[in-house]
N, C-alpha and C positions, 0 to 999 in steps of 0.2 A: 601933134596936138600940144597946145600950151594951156595949162591950167590957169584959171582966173586968179587974180591977185587975192591973197589971203592975209588976214591980220591976226597977230597972236598976242595974247596976254598970258604971261606965265606966272604961276604961284610957286613958292618953295615947297618941296616935298615934305610930307609929314614923317611917316615911318617907312623906311625901306625894308625889303625882305631881309630877315635876320640870318644868322649863320648856321641855322639848323641843317646839318647835312650839306656841307658846302660842295654841292656838285649839281650838274645840270638837271638831273632827274628830280631832286628834291626842291631846287629853287625856282624852276621855270614856271610852275603854276602860280607861285607866289608873284612873280614878275608880271604875269598876264593879269592877275587880279588887281595888282598895283596900277598897271596901265589902264585898266578899265575904271578906276576910281576908288578902289578900296585903299584907304590910308593905312590900315593895319591888317594886312593879309595874314591869314593863319594857314598853316600847312593843312592840306585836306586830310581826312582821317585815314585814307589809303596810302599815305606817303610811305610809311614803313611797314605796310602789310607784307606778310610772308608770300613769296612768289617762288615758282620753280626756278632753278638756275638757268641762265640763258642757253647754255649748251644742251639742256634737256628739250629745248623747243624744237618742234617739228612743224615747218610751214605747211599751211593748208594746201591741198592740190589746186592747180590753176583752175579758174572758172571757165572750163572748156565748154562752149555751146555745142549743141548737136549739130552735125553737118560735117562735110568732108574737110580734110586737111590739104591746103594748096601750098605747094612748095614755093619758097621765095626764089627768084632768079639767082643763079651763081654769077661770078665775075665782078662782084663789088670790089674786091681787093685789087683786081687788075685795073679797074677804072681809077680807083684812088691812087694807085701806083703811077698812073700816067699823069697825075696832077701834081705839079711841083709845089712844094710848100715854100712860101706862105701865099702863093698866088690863088685867087678865087676866080673861077671861070666867069666870063662876062655873061650877062643875062641873054637869054635866047630861048627858043622853043625847046621844051624838055622832051626827052624820048618817052615812049608810052610806059616803059617800066621804071622811069626815073624815081617815082615815089617809093616803089618797092626796094630799089637800091638804097635810097635815103633811109628807110626804115632798117635795113640791114646794117648800114654804116652806123646807125644810132644805137641799136639794141643788140645785135648779134655778138655772141661770145667771140673773143679774140684768141684766148689761150687758156690753158689749164696748167697750173703749177702743182705738181704732185707733193712737193714738200710744204706747200702752203696750207695751213689749217682751213682756209676758206677758198672756195672755188665756185663757179667759173668767173673769169674776168672779162668785163665788157669795156667799151670805150670810156665809161664814166665810172666813178667810184660809188660804192654802196657799202653800208655797214654790214660786215659779216657776209658779204656777197648775197644778201638776201633779195635785193631788187624788188622792193614792195610796189614800185610804180609800174603799172601794166599799161599797155597800149592796145586799143581796139581800133580796127579799121572798118569804116563804113562805106556802104555802097547802096544807094536808094533805099535807105532804111534798114538794111540787113547789116548786122555787125558781126565781125569775126575777131577772134582773139589772136593777137600776135604772140606766138610762142618762140622766143628767140633761140632757145636751146635746140629746138626741132627745126628752126628755119621754116616755119609754116605759118600760114593764117588759117585758123580753124573756125568753122561755123558756116552758116548758110550764106549763099552768094558766091559768085566766081568772077564778078567783074573787077575792073580796076577801082581801088578805093579812091574816094574823093574827100574823105575827112578822117581825122584821127581823134579819138578821145583818150585823154591821159587821166588815169585815176590810181590813187594809192590804196593798197590794202593794209589796214592797220594791224590786222591779225597775222601778217607775214612776219611781224617783229615780235620777239619774245615779250611775254607778259611782264618780265622783270623791269622792262623799260617804262611801264606805267604810262603816265601822261606824255612822256617824252616821245612815245610812238608818233603822236601827231606832228611833233617838230621834225622828226626824221623824215617822215613822209613829205612834209612841206619843203624841206631843204632839198631832198632828192628830186622833187618835182621841178625845182629850179634848175638843177643839174641837167635833167632830162630835156627841159626846154632849150637849154643851150646846145646840148648835144644833137637834138633834133633840128634846131635852127641851123647848125653847121651842116648836117647831113642834107637838109633841103637846099642850102646855098651851093654846096659842092655839086649837086646834081641838078641844079637849075630849076627847082620847083618853087614858084612863088606861093605864098600861103598867108592866111590871116589867123589871128589868135583871138579867141573869145574866152575871158575868164568864167569861172563857175557862176551859175545863176541859182535863184531859189528853186527852180524847176529841176535842179541837179539829181535829186532822188528819183524823179521819174525817168530821167535819162539813164540813170543806173539800172533801173528795171528794164529799159529798152536794150541796154547792153547785154542783159541776160544774167546779171549777178543775182544770187539767191538772197543774200542778206545785205541790203544796202548799208546797214550800220557798220559793216566792215570796211567801208570804202570812203575815201575823200570825194568831194564833189568834182565832177570831171571838167578839165580844160579841153576846149575843142579847137582843133587845128583844121582849117578848111583849105583845100587846094584852090588857089586863085581867090576869087571873092568869096565872102562868107555865105553860107546857106541861109535862106530865110528862115526865121524863127519857126519852131514847130509847136503846134498846140498839143500838149500832152495832158492827159488826165492827172490832176494833182490828187494823189492818194496819201493817206496818213502813213508816215514812215514807222515801221516796227522799231522799238527802242532796243538798245544794246542789252545783252544779258545783265541781270541784276548782280551776278557774281563778279562783274568786271566794271566797278564804278568809275575807275579812271578812264575807261574807253568811253563811257557815256559822256564824260566831260570833254573828251577829245572831239567826239561828235558834235557836241554842242558848240564848241569853238569853231569848228570847220563850217557848220551850217550858218552860224551867226555871221561869219565873214562875208557870205554871199550877199548880204543885205546892204553892204557898203557903209558909208558914213551915216547919212540920214539925220545928223544933228548938227547944230551950229554952235554948241557949247558943251565941251566935255572936259572933265578933269581939270578945271581951273584955266583952260585956254578958251579964247573966243575965236571962232572960225567963221570966215566969210567966203562964199563962192564954192561950194561943193559941186563936183561933177560926177556923173555916172562913171562907175569903176568897171562895169562889166560889159561895155560895148566892144565890138570887134575892132581889131587894129592890125595892120600888116606886120608881118615879120620884117625886121630891118636887116641887121647883119650880126653875126656872132664873131666877126673877125676884125681886129684893129686895122685901120686904113693903111698904116705903114709899119712893116715889120722887116727885119734883116733876114736874109736866108739863114737857114739853120745848118751848122756843120754836123749835126747828129741826126736830123730827120729831113732828108732831102725831098720827100714826098708826104702827102697827107696820109697815105696808108702807114708810113713809118712813124709819123707823129702819133697816130692813134695806137699803134702797136707798142710804142715805148712809154706811153702813159701808165704809170703804176704808182702805188701808195707806199713803196718801201718794202723791200723783201727781207725775210729772215731765214737763216738755214734750219734744217732738221725739224720742220713743223713747229718752230718757236713762234710765239706771238709778237706783236708790236712791229717796230721799225728800227733802223739803225742808220745813222748818217756818218760816213767817213769824215775824219778831220781834214779840213782844207790846208794842204801843205803850202800852197800859194794862193793868193786871193783869186776869186772868181772874176771874170771880166765884168766890166760895168754893164754890158748887155744882159747879163743874168737878171739884173733888177729892172732895167728899162723895159725888157720884154715882158716881165711879169706885170709891170705897171700898165703897159699898153693893153694887155688882155684884161686887167682889172677895170680899165676905164671904159670898156664897151658897155653901154646901158642895155638893160633888158629890153625886149621888143614891145612891151605893152606900156602905155603911158602910166598906168597905175603902178607897175613894177618899177619903172624908171623913176617915178617920183618917190616910191618907198626907198629905193637905193640912194637917192639924194639925202635921205634921213640917216643913212648908215655912216658911222665913223670907221674909217679904215686905218689901222695902226700896223706898222711893220717893225719888227725887231731884226736888226741887220748886223751881220759881221762877216769878215772875210770876203767882202765884195769891193773891188777896186773902186776908188773914188768916193766911197761912202763911209762916213764916220761910224764906228760900231755904237749901237745904242738903239733908242726908241725914236721912230719916225712917224709922223702923220702924212697920210697920202691925200693930196688934193689935186684933183684935175690932172691925174697922170704923173704927178711929181711927189717924190718923198722929201719932206721937210724935217730936218733934225729937231726933235723936241727935247731930247736929253741924251747927252753922251753917256754911255753905260756899257762897258765891255762885259759886265757881269750879268747883264739881262738875260742872255740865253740860258745860263746856268740857273738863274732865278726862275726861269719858266719851267725847266726840267724838274726843279725841286717842288714845283706845285702842279705837276702833271699827275693825273690819277693812276696811271699805269707806268710806274717808274721801273728802273732796271732791276731785274731779278733773274735768277737762273733760268726762268722759262719765258722771260719777256724782254724784248729790246727796246731801248729808249734813247734816241740819238738827238734829242732836242738841243742839248748843250753844244753839239757840234754843228747844228744846222745853220746854214748861212742866212736863212730867211724864215721867220714865222709871222704870219699875218693874222690879225684879229679883226672881225667885223662886229661892231657893237651898236646898240640903239638905246634911245631913251624911251621906255615904253609909254610914259605919260604923253610924250610928244607924238608917238605914233598914233595912239588912239585919238588925240585931239585933231590931228591932221587928216586921218583917214578912216576914223571910226573902227569898228571891229575888224574891217578888212586889213588894217595896217599890220597887224601882228604876223599874219601868214604872208602878206605881200612882202614884208621885209625878209622873211625867211626864204621865200622863193628867189628874191633878188640876190640874196647872199649865196644861195646855191648856184645860181647863174654865174655869179662872179668867181666863185671858188673853182667851178669846173674850168673856166678860162685860165685861172692860175695853174691848175693841173696840166693843161695843154702847154702853157708857157714853160713850165718846168721840164716837160718832156722835150721840148724844142732845144733846151739848154743841156740836155743830158742829165737832168736832175729828176728826183721824185718829188711828189706833193701828196701829203696825206691829210685829207680833211678830218678834223677831230673836234670833239665836244667834251673832253675829259679833263680840262684844267680845272683846278679849284678856283672858283670865280673870285672870291674876296681878295685872296693874296695876289692872284694874277693881275687883277685891275690895278693893284699898287705897283706891280712891275711895269705895266704898260701905260700907266698914268691916266686911267679912266676915272670919271667922276663917280660918286656914289650912286646917282640915279641912272647909270648906264648898266646894261647887261650885255654879255657877250653872246651873240647869236651863233657864231661859227668861227673856227680857226682853221689854219692849214699850216702844217710843218713842211718846208721845202728843204730837202737834204741831198747829200751826195750819196748815190747808191754804192753799196758794197756788193762785190761778186760773192754769191752764195754757192755757186757750183751746181745748183739744183737744175733739173730738167725744166724746160718751158715748152709746152706742147702747143703747136700752132693749130687753132681751130678755124681760121679765116677761110671764107669762100670767095 
């Protein structure tokens, strides 16, 4: 699909979000308000409210519906081990259990690391291994919850699923994250979309993707969740052609509890996004030619068209197994990157750029990703000047030679090196930043632009994680950089905000056990 031509008129910004609490949690609601047209956004009253420490958080139990638990088939790892990386099977008739294997390849735990403070580890990254995004499998109107740790589908119905609903549970994330819970769910949704797209592709399952609609709260009730205000509006994945729209009774949604005002705002942002643009003039831009953003579209591909074989991961099973976010010994937090004694080969960067260049599957997400600026801080990679590079169309263009940039990033990271926390950013050969101009997002896409950009960045960063695994590296998605100082290091403009970052480093051997949970 190609969007109609659009015309833009841009005004200079007025007041940008100030330095109060220069971190993602404090600044992000200010950027959202600024994007929506508030020229002088003020921190919400709950910004510095007292909250329990994150480690005191106990995630709610899974929304398990009544009904039997059906085991997922075994043998997924054997099938993935028979698929050479980076080859993708040619399209053809899928086996009857192909979707179930695709779900296992996407969501099922791969390993447990006893010395890691957070477990278990799946094919995609998740903060604190909380995995707030859940999958429900549908069959003729009966929905079952996918429980990855148990390798089961739980709920009524025993037939082969024909559709998947993806929805994030905000209350799975500690209250201390406040408004940022919405962003974490949106980013992880993008990661899950790419992980699922890859699983479907490897097992030969064609599918279509439908973004959330205004009837999403009614679908949440159909899924069987008790409190819809805990959840993001679902994305729907249909096997083959999209299911015809379902007429659902539209009921008033119960509001979030009054004692969690930041969650009420998160829900407002999520529900508002389902309404699309709907305006032709926003925030000083003039817009022509809006299109519907929540129509179904086919999944395309999660994999770059041309990739070299990997000396580290000869099969897809090995690629998923070796994806990790950087390990520390003795239950320490953070990450550590070994110093590169010799430069990494050029392919370490070209492989990363190839995975970053694959657009998300839905036109709305692809268009939102076109509005994202990708910046790479590079060092110790053969053929590339140390410094700050802008990424355009799969190529890194040197913006500023600066061998000190990695050290500058580490100095402005929120979790620096301490006796209990590792931080290897100064040694990392690659750190990637995804940034947007919020005013431009709202002008081009309306309220849907904010979350669409987060989904698209999550999609891209999961590709970067897989690229790192193929090169024997780790990739850690992060949101802990101090934004104001970091933007100076990576040469971003004042009206840009950082959506997501990822540190790509050289793993250190910790000596700790790694328990294989694959089936």
